[in-house]
VMD Tcl script that builds the backbone (N, CA, C; Angstrom):
set m [mol new atoms 507]
animate dup $m
set s [atomselect $m all]
$s set {name element resname resid chain x y z} {
  {N N MET 1 A -21.323 -59.657 -0.399}
  {CA C MET 1 A -21.592 -59.871 -1.786}
  {C C MET 1 A -20.903 -58.837 -2.659}
  {N N THR 2 A -20.912 -57.627 -2.194}
  {CA C THR 2 A -20.298 -56.555 -2.966}
  {C C THR 2 A -18.814 -56.807 -3.167}
  {N N SER 3 A -18.143 -57.305 -2.128}
  {CA C SER 3 A -16.709 -57.545 -2.266}
  {C C SER 3 A -16.428 -58.690 -3.228}
  {N N SER 4 A -17.261 -59.721 -3.279}
  {CA C SER 4 A -17.015 -60.817 -4.226}
  {C C SER 4 A -17.267 -60.359 -5.661}
  {N N VAL 5 A -18.257 -59.505 -5.871}
  {CA C VAL 5 A -18.510 -58.971 -7.205}
  {C C VAL 5 A -17.368 -58.056 -7.612}
  {N N ALA 6 A -16.913 -57.225 -6.698}
  {CA C ALA 6 A -15.813 -56.321 -6.999}
  {C C ALA 6 A -14.539 -57.122 -7.261}
  {N N ALA 7 A -14.345 -58.180 -6.522}
  {CA C ALA 7 A -13.150 -58.999 -6.730}
  {C C ALA 7 A -13.251 -59.752 -8.047}
  {N N ALA 8 A -14.444 -60.179 -8.423}
  {CA C ALA 8 A -14.606 -60.932 -9.667}
  {C C ALA 8 A -14.454 -60.035 -10.885}
  {N N ALA 9 A -14.924 -58.804 -10.809}
  {CA C ALA 9 A -14.876 -57.923 -11.968}
  {C C ALA 9 A -13.453 -57.570 -12.385}
  {N N PRO 10 A -12.554 -57.187 -11.478}
  {CA C PRO 10 A -11.223 -56.837 -11.945}
  {C C PRO 10 A -10.433 -58.034 -12.463}
  {N N SER 11 A -10.618 -59.211 -11.905}
  {CA C SER 11 A -9.843 -60.371 -12.330}
  {C C SER 11 A -10.051 -60.721 -13.795}
  {N N PRO 12 A -11.299 -60.903 -14.246}
  {CA C PRO 12 A -11.469 -61.284 -15.643}
  {C C PRO 12 A -11.027 -60.201 -16.622}
  {N N ALA 13 A -11.216 -58.940 -16.304}
  {CA C ALA 13 A -10.875 -57.884 -17.259}
  {C C ALA 13 A -9.405 -57.934 -17.654}
  {N N PRO 14 A -8.456 -57.953 -16.714}
  {CA C PRO 14 A -7.070 -58.038 -17.152}
  {C C PRO 14 A -6.758 -59.353 -17.851}
  {N N ALA 15 A -7.390 -60.446 -17.436}
  {CA C ALA 15 A -7.117 -61.735 -18.056}
  {C C ALA 15 A -7.674 -61.794 -19.478}
  {N N LEU 16 A -8.840 -61.192 -19.726}
  {CA C LEU 16 A -9.442 -61.237 -21.041}
  {C C LEU 16 A -8.739 -60.334 -22.034}
  {N N SER 17 A -8.360 -59.172 -21.607}
  {CA C SER 17 A -7.778 -58.213 -22.534}
  {C C SER 17 A -6.525 -58.742 -23.228}
  {N N PRO 18 A -5.507 -59.237 -22.514}
  {CA C PRO 18 A -4.344 -59.772 -23.219}
  {C C PRO 18 A -4.677 -61.031 -24.016}
  {N N ALA 19 A -5.591 -61.832 -23.533}
  {CA C ALA 19 A -5.929 -63.065 -24.239}
  {C C ALA 19 A -6.637 -62.773 -25.558}
  {N N LEU 20 A -7.478 -61.744 -25.593}
  {CA C LEU 20 A -8.205 -61.433 -26.812}
  {C C LEU 20 A -7.358 -60.723 -27.845}
  {N N SER 21 A -6.458 -59.874 -27.431}
  {CA C SER 21 A -5.682 -59.092 -28.383}
  {C C SER 21 A -4.940 -59.955 -29.397}
  {N N PRO 22 A -4.178 -60.957 -28.985}
  {CA C PRO 22 A -3.481 -61.759 -29.975}
  {C C PRO 22 A -4.425 -62.535 -30.896}
  {N N LYS 23 A -5.597 -62.927 -30.378}
  {CA C LYS 23 A -6.531 -63.675 -31.213}
  {C C LYS 23 A -7.213 -62.786 -32.244}
  {N N VAL 24 A -7.499 -61.553 -31.873}
  {CA C VAL 24 A -8.146 -60.634 -32.809}
  {C C VAL 24 A -7.179 -60.249 -33.918}
  {N N VAL 25 A -5.965 -59.936 -33.567}
  {CA C VAL 25 A -4.942 -59.580 -34.546}
  {C C VAL 25 A -4.148 -60.845 -34.827}
  {N N ALA 26 A -4.535 -61.555 -35.867}
  {CA C ALA 26 A -3.910 -62.838 -36.153}
  {C C ALA 26 A -3.292 -62.832 -37.546}
  {N N PRO 27 A -2.164 -62.142 -37.743}
  {CA C PRO 27 A -1.584 -62.073 -39.071}
  {C C PRO 27 A -1.118 -63.409 -39.654}
  {N N PRO 28 A -0.594 -64.358 -38.863}
  {CA C PRO 28 A -0.138 -65.598 -39.499}
  {C C PRO 28 A -1.218 -66.331 -40.283}
  {N N PRO 29 A -2.445 -66.549 -39.744}
  {CA C PRO 29 A -3.453 -67.199 -40.574}
  {C C PRO 29 A -3.813 -66.390 -41.813}
  {N N GLN 30 A -3.841 -65.077 -41.684}
  {CA C GLN 30 A -4.163 -64.222 -42.819}
  {C C GLN 30 A -3.118 -64.396 -43.911}
  {N N LYS 31 A -1.847 -64.393 -43.543}
  {CA C LYS 31 A -0.790 -64.531 -44.529}
  {C C LYS 31 A -0.808 -65.918 -45.159}
  {N N ALA 32 A -1.087 -66.935 -44.379}
  {CA C ALA 32 A -1.164 -68.288 -44.919}
  {C C ALA 32 A -2.262 -68.375 -45.963}
  {N N ALA 33 A -3.389 -67.759 -45.689}
  {CA C ALA 33 A -4.487 -67.771 -46.659}
  {C C ALA 33 A -4.087 -67.042 -47.929}
  {N N ASP 34 A -3.411 -65.907 -47.795}
  {CA C ASP 34 A -2.971 -65.166 -48.970}
  {C C ASP 34 A -1.959 -65.973 -49.773}
  {N N ARG 35 A -1.074 -66.691 -49.081}
  {CA C ARG 35 A -0.102 -67.522 -49.792}
  {C C ARG 35 A -0.818 -68.578 -50.621}
  {N N LYS 36 A -1.885 -69.159 -50.075}
  {CA C LYS 36 A -2.639 -70.149 -50.829}
  {C C LYS 36 A -3.214 -69.526 -52.096}
  {N N VAL 37 A -3.777 -68.320 -51.965}
  {CA C VAL 37 A -4.352 -67.646 -53.126}
  {C C VAL 37 A -3.283 -67.367 -54.158}
  {N N VAL 38 A -2.134 -66.870 -53.712}
  {CA C VAL 38 A -1.048 -66.548 -54.631}
  {C C VAL 38 A -0.524 -67.814 -55.290}
  {N N ALA 39 A -0.368 -68.885 -54.510}
  {CA C ALA 39 A 0.135 -70.138 -55.062}
  {C C ALA 39 A -0.835 -70.693 -56.093}
  {N N ALA 40 A -2.133 -70.627 -55.788}
  {CA C ALA 40 A -3.125 -71.126 -56.730}
  {C C ALA 40 A -3.095 -70.299 -58.008}
  {N N ALA 41 A -2.937 -68.987 -57.878}
  {CA C ALA 41 A -2.892 -68.119 -59.049}
  {C C ALA 41 A -1.666 -68.417 -59.898}
  {N N ALA 42 A -0.562 -68.795 -59.279}
  {CA C ALA 42 A 0.666 -69.072 -60.007}
  {C C ALA 42 A 0.520 -70.310 -60.892}
  {N N ASP 43 A -0.420 -71.200 -60.570}
  {CA C ASP 43 A -0.628 -72.402 -61.365}
  {C C ASP 43 A -1.467 -72.150 -62.611}
  {N N GLU 44 A -2.025 -70.978 -62.727}
  {CA C GLU 44 A -2.900 -70.664 -63.845}
  {C C GLU 44 A -2.093 -70.495 -65.137}
  {N N VAL 45 A -2.816 -70.439 -66.250}
  {CA C VAL 45 A -2.199 -70.247 -67.554}
  {C C VAL 45 A -1.496 -68.890 -67.587}
  {N N PRO 46 A -0.213 -68.814 -67.975}
  {CA C PRO 46 A 0.541 -67.560 -67.900}
  {C C PRO 46 A 0.012 -66.437 -68.783}
  {N N ASN 47 A -0.672 -66.739 -69.894}
  {CA C ASN 47 A -1.142 -65.686 -70.789}
  {C C ASN 47 A -2.471 -65.083 -70.378}
  {N N GLU 48 A -3.101 -65.643 -69.364}
  {CA C GLU 48 A -4.367 -65.103 -68.882}
  {C C GLU 48 A -4.156 -63.720 -68.288}
  {N N MET 49 A -5.155 -62.868 -68.435}
  {CA C MET 49 A -5.116 -61.569 -67.789}
  {C C MET 49 A -5.331 -61.774 -66.299}
  {N N HIS 50 A -4.565 -61.039 -65.503}
  {CA C HIS 50 A -4.572 -61.239 -64.048}
  {C C HIS 50 A -5.133 -59.992 -63.373}
  {N N VAL 51 A -6.167 -60.177 -62.562}
  {CA C VAL 51 A -6.813 -59.074 -61.850}
  {C C VAL 51 A -6.637 -59.279 -60.352}
  {N N LEU 52 A -6.223 -58.220 -59.673}
  {CA C LEU 52 A -6.145 -58.216 -58.213}
  {C C LEU 52 A -7.408 -57.542 -57.705}
  {N N ALA 53 A -8.252 -58.299 -56.992}
  {CA C ALA 53 A -9.516 -57.780 -56.463}
  {C C ALA 53 A -9.364 -57.527 -54.971}
  {N N VAL 54 A -9.677 -56.294 -54.544}
  {CA C VAL 54 A -9.465 -55.873 -53.160}
  {C C VAL 54 A -10.791 -55.397 -52.571}
  {N N ASP 55 A -11.231 -56.087 -51.513}
  {CA C ASP 55 A -12.468 -55.675 -50.847}
  {C C ASP 55 A -12.484 -56.275 -49.452}
  {N N ASP 56 A -12.889 -55.487 -48.469}
  {CA C ASP 56 A -12.947 -56.004 -47.098}
  {C C ASP 56 A -14.149 -56.915 -46.884}
  {N N SER 57 A -15.109 -56.902 -47.781}
  {CA C SER 57 A -16.288 -57.768 -47.682}
  {C C SER 57 A -16.016 -59.083 -48.412}
  {N N SER 58 A -16.073 -60.187 -47.685}
  {CA C SER 58 A -15.828 -61.491 -48.308}
  {C C SER 58 A -16.890 -61.804 -49.363}
  {N N VAL 59 A -18.114 -61.342 -49.145}
  {CA C VAL 59 A -19.181 -61.564 -50.121}
  {C C VAL 59 A -18.886 -60.812 -51.411}
  {N N ASP 60 A -18.512 -59.547 -51.301}
  {CA C ASP 60 A -18.205 -58.756 -52.496}
  {C C ASP 60 A -16.970 -59.300 -53.217}
  {N N ARG 61 A -15.964 -59.755 -52.457}
  {CA C ARG 61 A -14.782 -60.373 -53.083}
  {C C ARG 61 A -15.185 -61.602 -53.879}
  {N N ALA 62 A -16.052 -62.431 -53.307}
  {CA C ALA 62 A -16.489 -63.649 -53.991}
  {C C ALA 62 A -17.283 -63.314 -55.258}
  {N N VAL 63 A -18.144 -62.312 -55.182}
  {CA C VAL 63 A -18.963 -61.918 -56.335}
  {C C VAL 63 A -18.078 -61.415 -57.470}
  {N N ILE 64 A -17.176 -60.500 -57.168}
  {CA C ILE 64 A -16.333 -59.948 -58.232}
  {C C ILE 64 A -15.405 -61.023 -58.798}
  {N N ALA 65 A -14.882 -61.894 -57.944}
  {CA C ALA 65 A -14.013 -62.973 -58.415}
  {C C ALA 65 A -14.771 -63.910 -59.358}
  {N N LYS 66 A -16.011 -64.245 -58.997}
  {CA C LYS 66 A -16.811 -65.141 -59.829}
  {C C LYS 66 A -17.083 -64.515 -61.196}
  {N N ILE 67 A -17.446 -63.242 -61.197}
  {CA C ILE 67 A -17.729 -62.556 -62.463}
  {C C ILE 67 A -16.470 -62.491 -63.323}
  {N N LEU 68 A -15.349 -62.132 -62.722}
  {CA C LEU 68 A -14.102 -62.038 -63.483}
  {C C LEU 68 A -13.659 -63.400 -64.004}
  {N N ARG 69 A -13.754 -64.417 -63.171}
  {CA C ARG 69 A -13.347 -65.769 -63.602}
  {C C ARG 69 A -14.250 -66.289 -64.716}
  {N N SER 70 A -15.523 -65.937 -64.675}
  {CA C SER 70 A -16.424 -66.369 -65.748}
  {C C SER 70 A -16.070 -65.682 -67.067}
  {N N SER 71 A -15.360 -64.569 -66.977}
  {CA C SER 71 A -14.872 -63.870 -68.172}
  {C C SER 71 A -13.441 -64.286 -68.502}
  {N N LYS 72 A -12.991 -65.385 -67.892}
  {CA C LYS 72 A -11.686 -66.003 -68.160}
  {C C LYS 72 A -10.497 -65.206 -67.650}
  {N N TYR 73 A -10.688 -64.459 -66.575}
  {CA C TYR 73 A -9.581 -63.758 -65.950}
  {C C TYR 73 A -9.037 -64.581 -64.801}
  {N N ARG 74 A -7.756 -64.473 -64.581}
  {CA C ARG 74 A -7.133 -65.049 -63.392}
  {C C ARG 74 A -7.316 -64.000 -62.303}
  {N N VAL 75 A -7.769 -64.411 -61.132}
  {CA C VAL 75 A -8.110 -63.464 -60.073}
  {C C VAL 75 A -7.389 -63.831 -58.788}
  {N N THR 76 A -6.784 -62.824 -58.173}
  {CA C THR 76 A -6.252 -62.949 -56.822}
  {C C THR 76 A -7.049 -61.985 -55.969}
  {N N THR 77 A -7.559 -62.463 -54.836}
  {CA C THR 77 A -8.355 -61.602 -53.962}
  {C C THR 77 A -7.615 -61.364 -52.650}
  {N N VAL 78 A -7.741 -60.149 -52.147}
  {CA C VAL 78 A -7.212 -59.798 -50.826}
  {C C VAL 78 A -8.239 -58.942 -50.104}
  {N N GLU 79 A -8.126 -58.920 -48.764}
  {CA C GLU 79 A -9.137 -58.283 -47.928}
  {C C GLU 79 A -8.846 -56.838 -47.559}
  {N N SER 80 A -7.694 -56.315 -47.947}
  {CA C SER 80 A -7.400 -54.928 -47.579}
  {C C SER 80 A -6.467 -54.280 -48.586}
  {N N ALA 81 A -6.558 -52.957 -48.660}
  {CA C ALA 81 A -5.678 -52.197 -49.543}
  {C C ALA 81 A -4.233 -52.292 -49.066}
  {N N THR 82 A -4.041 -52.333 -47.763}
  {CA C THR 82 A -2.693 -52.456 -47.206}
  {C C THR 82 A -2.053 -53.760 -47.668}
  {N N ARG 83 A -2.813 -54.855 -47.593}
  {CA C ARG 83 A -2.294 -56.157 -48.015}
  {C C ARG 83 A -2.035 -56.173 -49.523}
  {N N ALA 84 A -2.905 -55.573 -50.294}
  {CA C ALA 84 A -2.723 -55.507 -51.746}
  {C C ALA 84 A -1.426 -54.779 -52.085}
  {N N LEU 85 A -1.204 -53.640 -51.453}
  {CA C LEU 85 A 0.007 -52.869 -51.709}
  {C C LEU 85 A 1.249 -53.645 -51.297}
  {N N GLU 86 A 1.168 -54.323 -50.171}
  {CA C GLU 86 A 2.286 -55.138 -49.699}
  {C C GLU 86 A 2.624 -56.234 -50.725}
  {N N LEU 87 A 1.621 -56.953 -51.192}
  {CA C LEU 87 A 1.850 -58.021 -52.167}
  {C C LEU 87 A 2.399 -57.483 -53.486}
  {N N LEU 88 A 1.869 -56.337 -53.924}
  {CA C LEU 88 A 2.339 -55.737 -55.175}
  {C C LEU 88 A 3.788 -55.264 -55.063}
  {N N CYS 89 A 4.089 -54.575 -53.983}
  {CA C CYS 89 A 5.444 -54.019 -53.808}
  {C C CYS 89 A 6.493 -55.104 -53.613}
  {N N LEU 90 A 6.113 -56.196 -52.977}
  {CA C LEU 90 A 7.053 -57.297 -52.766}
  {C C LEU 90 A 7.122 -58.237 -53.967}
  {N N GLY 91 A 6.293 -57.995 -54.960}
  {CA C GLY 91 A 6.292 -58.843 -56.147}
  {C C GLY 91 A 5.673 -60.213 -55.913}
  {N N LEU 92 A 4.864 -60.349 -54.875}
  {CA C LEU 92 A 4.251 -61.640 -54.566}
  {C C LEU 92 A 3.028 -61.933 -55.430}
  {N N VAL 93 A 2.526 -60.922 -56.114}
  {CA C VAL 93 A 1.434 -61.097 -57.060}
  {C C VAL 93 A 1.953 -60.551 -58.396}
  {N N PRO 94 A 2.624 -61.422 -59.166}
  {CA C PRO 94 A 3.245 -60.948 -60.404}
  {C C PRO 94 A 2.247 -60.763 -61.544}
  {N N ASN 95 A 2.633 -59.955 -62.498}
  {CA C ASN 95 A 1.891 -59.774 -63.749}
  {C C ASN 95 A 0.427 -59.393 -63.550}
  {N N VAL 96 A 0.181 -58.415 -62.704}
  {CA C VAL 96 A -1.184 -57.927 -62.502}
  {C C VAL 96 A -1.514 -56.968 -63.641}
  {N N ASN 97 A -2.628 -57.250 -64.332}
  {CA C ASN 97 A -3.053 -56.418 -65.452}
  {C C ASN 97 A -4.067 -55.363 -65.054}
  {N N MET 98 A -4.715 -55.553 -63.880}
  {CA C MET 98 A -5.679 -54.575 -63.404}
  {C C MET 98 A -5.924 -54.804 -61.914}
  {N N ILE 99 A -6.190 -53.708 -61.200}
  {CA C ILE 99 A -6.593 -53.769 -59.793}
  {C C ILE 99 A -8.022 -53.254 -59.729}
  {N N ILE 100 A -8.888 -54.018 -59.087}
  {CA C ILE 100 A -10.254 -53.556 -58.860}
  {C C ILE 100 A -10.462 -53.539 -57.345}
  {N N THR 101 A -10.782 -52.364 -56.812}
  {CA C THR 101 A -10.813 -52.200 -55.363}
  {C C THR 101 A -12.055 -51.464 -54.881}
  {N N ASP 102 A -12.500 -51.876 -53.712}
  {CA C ASP 102 A -13.582 -51.164 -53.043}
  {C C ASP 102 A -13.064 -49.790 -52.635}
  {N N TYR 103 A -13.947 -48.809 -52.625}
  {CA C TYR 103 A -13.526 -47.467 -52.216}
  {C C TYR 103 A -13.340 -47.386 -50.704}
  {N N TRP 104 A -14.334 -47.826 -49.953}
  {CA C TRP 104 A -14.323 -47.601 -48.504}
  {C C TRP 104 A -13.990 -48.887 -47.766}
  {N N MET 105 A -12.774 -48.943 -47.208}
  {CA C MET 105 A -12.332 -50.090 -46.412}
  {C C MET 105 A -11.634 -49.551 -45.178}
  {N N PRO 106 A -11.635 -50.331 -44.094}
  {CA C PRO 106 A -10.913 -49.890 -42.887}
  {C C PRO 106 A -9.408 -49.846 -43.151}
  {N N GLY 107 A -8.724 -49.004 -42.418}
  {CA C GLY 107 A -7.277 -48.856 -42.636}
  {C C GLY 107 A -7.048 -47.965 -43.839}
  {N N MET 108 A -6.494 -48.516 -44.883}
  {CA C MET 108 A -6.250 -47.783 -46.123}
  {C C MET 108 A -7.463 -47.940 -47.041}
  {N N THR 109 A -7.977 -46.834 -47.552}
  {CA C THR 109 A -9.123 -46.891 -48.470}
  {C C THR 109 A -8.650 -47.253 -49.875}
  {N N GLY 110 A -9.620 -47.590 -50.724}
  {CA C GLY 110 A -9.310 -47.845 -52.126}
  {C C GLY 110 A -8.775 -46.607 -52.813}
  {N N TYR 111 A -9.253 -45.457 -52.403}
  {CA C TYR 111 A -8.737 -44.196 -52.963}
  {C C TYR 111 A -7.262 -44.009 -52.612}
  {N N GLU 112 A -6.900 -44.307 -51.361}
  {CA C GLU 112 A -5.496 -44.205 -50.964}
  {C C GLU 112 A -4.638 -45.228 -51.707}
  {N N LEU 113 A -5.179 -46.430 -51.942}
  {CA C LEU 113 A -4.465 -47.438 -52.729}
  {C C LEU 113 A -4.234 -46.921 -54.143}
  {N N LEU 114 A -5.259 -46.341 -54.738}
  {CA C LEU 114 A -5.146 -45.752 -56.069}
  {C C LEU 114 A -4.010 -44.729 -56.111}
  {N N LYS 115 A -3.987 -43.820 -55.132}
  {CA C LYS 115 A -2.946 -42.792 -55.101}
  {C C LYS 115 A -1.553 -43.415 -54.987}
  {N N ARG 116 A -1.407 -44.417 -54.125}
  {CA C ARG 116 A -0.106 -45.072 -53.937}
  {C C ARG 116 A 0.351 -45.783 -55.210}
  {N N VAL 117 A -0.577 -46.449 -55.874}
  {CA C VAL 117 A -0.244 -47.147 -57.120}
  {C C VAL 117 A 0.196 -46.139 -58.174}
  {N N LYS 118 A -0.525 -45.053 -58.317}
  {CA C LYS 118 A -0.203 -44.057 -59.349}
  {C C LYS 118 A 1.072 -43.276 -59.028}
  {N N GLU 119 A 1.461 -43.210 -57.744}
  {CA C GLU 119 A 2.712 -42.548 -57.351}
  {C C GLU 119 A 3.934 -43.447 -57.532}
  {N N SER 120 A 3.716 -44.746 -57.679}
  {CA C SER 120 A 4.812 -45.711 -57.762}
  {C C SER 120 A 5.285 -45.885 -59.202}
  {N N SER 121 A 6.563 -45.713 -59.414}
  {CA C SER 121 A 7.100 -45.905 -60.768}
  {C C SER 121 A 6.956 -47.357 -61.211}
  {N N LYS 122 A 6.957 -48.273 -60.267}
  {CA C LYS 122 A 6.849 -49.705 -60.549}
  {C C LYS 122 A 5.413 -50.126 -60.876}
  {N N LEU 123 A 4.432 -49.455 -60.291}
  {CA C LEU 123 A 3.034 -49.898 -60.386}
  {C C LEU 123 A 2.131 -48.981 -61.196}
  {N N LYS 124 A 2.563 -47.780 -61.510}
  {CA C LYS 124 A 1.657 -46.754 -62.041}
  {C C LYS 124 A 0.966 -47.106 -63.359}
  {N N GLU 125 A 1.505 -48.064 -64.103}
  {CA C GLU 125 A 0.884 -48.441 -65.378}
  {C C GLU 125 A -0.280 -49.413 -65.202}
  {N N ILE 126 A -0.460 -49.945 -64.007}
  {CA C ILE 126 A -1.561 -50.885 -63.769}
  {C C ILE 126 A -2.871 -50.102 -63.663}
  {N N PRO 127 A -3.854 -50.413 -64.503}
  {CA C PRO 127 A -5.144 -49.731 -64.392}
  {C C PRO 127 A -5.819 -50.078 -63.059}
  {N N VAL 128 A -6.410 -49.074 -62.419}
  {CA C VAL 128 A -7.118 -49.266 -61.148}
  {C C VAL 128 A -8.576 -48.874 -61.344}
  {N N VAL 129 A -9.459 -49.776 -60.953}
  {CA C VAL 129 A -10.897 -49.522 -61.018}
  {C C VAL 129 A -11.419 -49.489 -59.589}
  {N N ILE 130 A -12.182 -48.467 -59.271}
  {CA C ILE 130 A -12.750 -48.306 -57.933}
  {C C ILE 130 A -14.216 -48.755 -57.966}
  {N N MET 131 A -14.624 -49.454 -56.901}
  {CA C MET 131 A -16.030 -49.865 -56.751}
  {C C MET 131 A -16.586 -49.250 -55.473}
  {N N SER 132 A -17.879 -48.948 -55.493}
  {CA C SER 132 A -18.524 -48.461 -54.280}
  {C C SER 132 A -20.022 -48.715 -54.353}
  {N N SER 133 A -20.627 -48.917 -53.207}
  {CA C SER 133 A -22.084 -49.062 -53.165}
  {C C SER 133 A -22.756 -47.699 -53.057}
  {N N GLU 134 A -21.955 -46.652 -52.876}
  {CA C GLU 134 A -22.493 -45.307 -52.724}
  {C C GLU 134 A -22.216 -44.476 -53.983}
  {N N ASN 135 A -23.264 -43.900 -54.536}
  {CA C ASN 135 A -23.142 -43.066 -55.724}
  {C C ASN 135 A -22.927 -41.616 -55.285}
  {N N VAL 136 A -21.661 -41.269 -55.036}
  {CA C VAL 136 A -21.314 -39.933 -54.564}
  {C C VAL 136 A -20.498 -39.243 -55.671}
  {N N PRO 137 A -21.115 -38.294 -56.405}
  {CA C PRO 137 A -20.445 -37.675 -57.552}
  {C C PRO 137 A -19.050 -37.097 -57.247}
  {N N ASN 138 A -18.882 -36.423 -56.099}
  {CA C ASN 138 A -17.565 -35.862 -55.768}
  {C C ASN 138 A -16.518 -36.955 -55.612}
  {N N ARG 139 A -16.895 -38.060 -54.988}
  {CA C ARG 139 A -15.995 -39.189 -54.796}
  {C C ARG 139 A -15.593 -39.788 -56.144}
  {N N ILE 140 A -16.571 -39.956 -57.021}
  {CA C ILE 140 A -16.317 -40.524 -58.347}
  {C C ILE 140 A -15.362 -39.613 -59.118}
  {N N SER 141 A -15.650 -38.322 -59.124}
  {CA C SER 141 A -14.790 -37.362 -59.837}
  {C C SER 141 A -13.374 -37.363 -59.292}
  {N N ARG 142 A -13.249 -37.387 -57.981}
  {CA C ARG 142 A -11.931 -37.362 -57.344}
  {C C ARG 142 A -11.116 -38.588 -57.739}
  {N N CYS 143 A -11.749 -39.756 -57.770}
  {CA C CYS 143 A -11.048 -40.982 -58.147}
  {C C CYS 143 A -10.608 -40.936 -59.610}
  {N N LEU 144 A -11.490 -40.485 -60.481}
  {CA C LEU 144 A -11.144 -40.401 -61.903}
  {C C LEU 144 A -10.039 -39.380 -62.142}
  {N N GLU 145 A -10.080 -38.262 -61.438}
  {CA C GLU 145 A -9.026 -37.247 -61.564}
  {C C GLU 145 A -7.682 -37.765 -61.059}
  {N N GLU 146 A -7.711 -38.641 -60.080}
  {CA C GLU 146 A -6.490 -39.201 -59.505}
  {C C GLU 146 A -5.903 -40.307 -60.381}
  {N N GLY 147 A -6.659 -40.727 -61.407}
  {CA C GLY 147 A -6.113 -41.715 -62.338}
  {C C GLY 147 A -6.845 -43.040 -62.394}
  {N N ALA 148 A -7.995 -43.155 -61.732}
  {CA C ALA 148 A -8.759 -44.400 -61.815}
  {C C ALA 148 A -9.227 -44.613 -63.249}
  {N N GLU 149 A -9.165 -45.847 -63.677}
  {CA C GLU 149 A -9.605 -46.211 -65.024}
  {C C GLU 149 A -11.126 -46.103 -65.141}
  {N N ASP 150 A -11.816 -46.452 -64.064}
  {CA C ASP 150 A -13.270 -46.413 -64.064}
  {C C ASP 150 A -13.758 -46.443 -62.618}
  {N N PHE 151 A -15.034 -46.180 -62.429}
  {CA C PHE 151 A -15.673 -46.219 -61.113}
  {C C PHE 151 A -16.962 -47.006 -61.298}
  {N N LEU 152 A -17.067 -48.151 -60.616}
  {CA C LEU 152 A -18.243 -49.002 -60.740}
  {C C LEU 152 A -19.096 -48.920 -59.489}
  {N N LEU 153 A -20.411 -48.928 -59.685}
  {CA C LEU 153 A -21.330 -48.983 -58.554}
  {C C LEU 153 A -21.667 -50.439 -58.263}
  {N N LYS 154 A -21.652 -50.766 -56.976}
  {CA C LYS 154 A -22.021 -52.121 -56.557}
  {C C LYS 154 A -23.539 -52.227 -56.513}
  {N N PRO 155 A -24.083 -53.363 -56.767}
  {CA C PRO 155 A -23.378 -54.606 -57.050}
  {C C PRO 155 A -22.812 -54.607 -58.468}
  {N N VAL 156 A -21.603 -55.123 -58.599}
  {CA C VAL 156 A -20.958 -55.218 -59.908}
  {C C VAL 156 A -21.671 -56.302 -60.701}
  {N N ARG 157 A -21.910 -55.991 -61.976}
  {CA C ARG 157 A -22.619 -56.915 -62.859}
  {C C ARG 157 A -21.681 -57.407 -63.961}
  {N N PRO 158 A -21.995 -58.526 -64.580}
  {CA C PRO 158 A -21.164 -59.010 -65.695}
  {C C PRO 158 A -20.985 -57.971 -66.800}
  {N N SER 159 A -22.003 -57.153 -67.055}
  {CA C SER 159 A -21.876 -56.115 -68.090}
  {C C SER 159 A -20.811 -55.085 -67.725}
  {N N ASP 160 A -20.636 -54.815 -66.422}
  {CA C ASP 160 A -19.572 -53.908 -65.986}
  {C C ASP 160 A -18.206 -54.491 -66.330}
  {N N VAL 161 A -18.054 -55.779 -66.096}
  {CA C VAL 161 A -16.776 -56.440 -66.353}
  {C C VAL 161 A -16.488 -56.485 -67.847}
  {N N SER 162 A -17.504 -56.743 -68.666}
  {CA C SER 162 A -17.272 -56.780 -70.115}
  {C C SER 162 A -16.853 -55.400 -70.625}
  {N N ARG 163 A -17.357 -54.350 -70.012}
  {CA C ARG 163 A -16.948 -52.988 -70.378}
  {C C ARG 163 A -15.481 -52.761 -70.032}
  {N N LEU 164 A -15.027 -53.353 -68.928}
  {CA C LEU 164 A -13.642 -53.195 -68.510}
  {C C LEU 164 A -12.673 -54.015 -69.349}
  {N N CYS 165 A -13.151 -55.108 -69.917}
  {CA C CYS 165 A -12.287 -56.021 -70.661}
  {C C CYS 165 A -11.466 -55.311 -71.737}
  {N N SER 166 A -12.065 -54.362 -72.399}
  {CA C SER 166 A -11.361 -53.647 -73.476}
  {C C SER 166 A -10.247 -52.753 -72.948}
  {N N ARG 167 A -10.277 -52.441 -71.646}
  {CA C ARG 167 A -9.292 -51.532 -71.068}
  {C C ARG 167 A -8.089 -52.241 -70.477}
  {N N ILE 168 A -8.209 -53.543 -70.262}
  {CA C ILE 168 A -7.104 -54.289 -69.664}
  {C C ILE 168 A -6.084 -54.617 -70.725}
  {N N ARG 169 A -4.823 -54.371 -70.386}
  {CA C ARG 169 A -3.746 -54.661 -71.345}
  {C C ARG 169 A -2.733 -55.574 -70.725}
}
mol reanalyze $m
mol bondsrecalc $m
mol representation Tube
mol addrep $m
């Protein structure tokens, strides 16, 4: 019995590991979904203000998108700061008037996205708003010192968005 268990254990492990890796890291479906979002945004009225919303939580992305759209903003949502920067740098999300991003995300944080945007001669004029569910004064100060337009505590409310409306150009 011991030999059959020992023989069974090594076989599935090597077979599962390569099989799972490509499925877990699946960039083609992710890019296809982003293309749909970008294409849908391109059909919107050109004079509308355009906000890029970045959050790794699909629930938080949906909430912020709904609030912004109810305030008549055109919204493009992405799941990571890395993807947001890629789309911005490649010009795949044109005419962005504001970026609203979660602070803490896997990979690149919202703070790192803020720094990259403010360091870029092409992007530095875009206002960046940071959101977080954690009220950490040092974090808030650091983001504002780095050039964030504002720092919102989650859950974001319609009153937060109306306060931001005057800052979008």
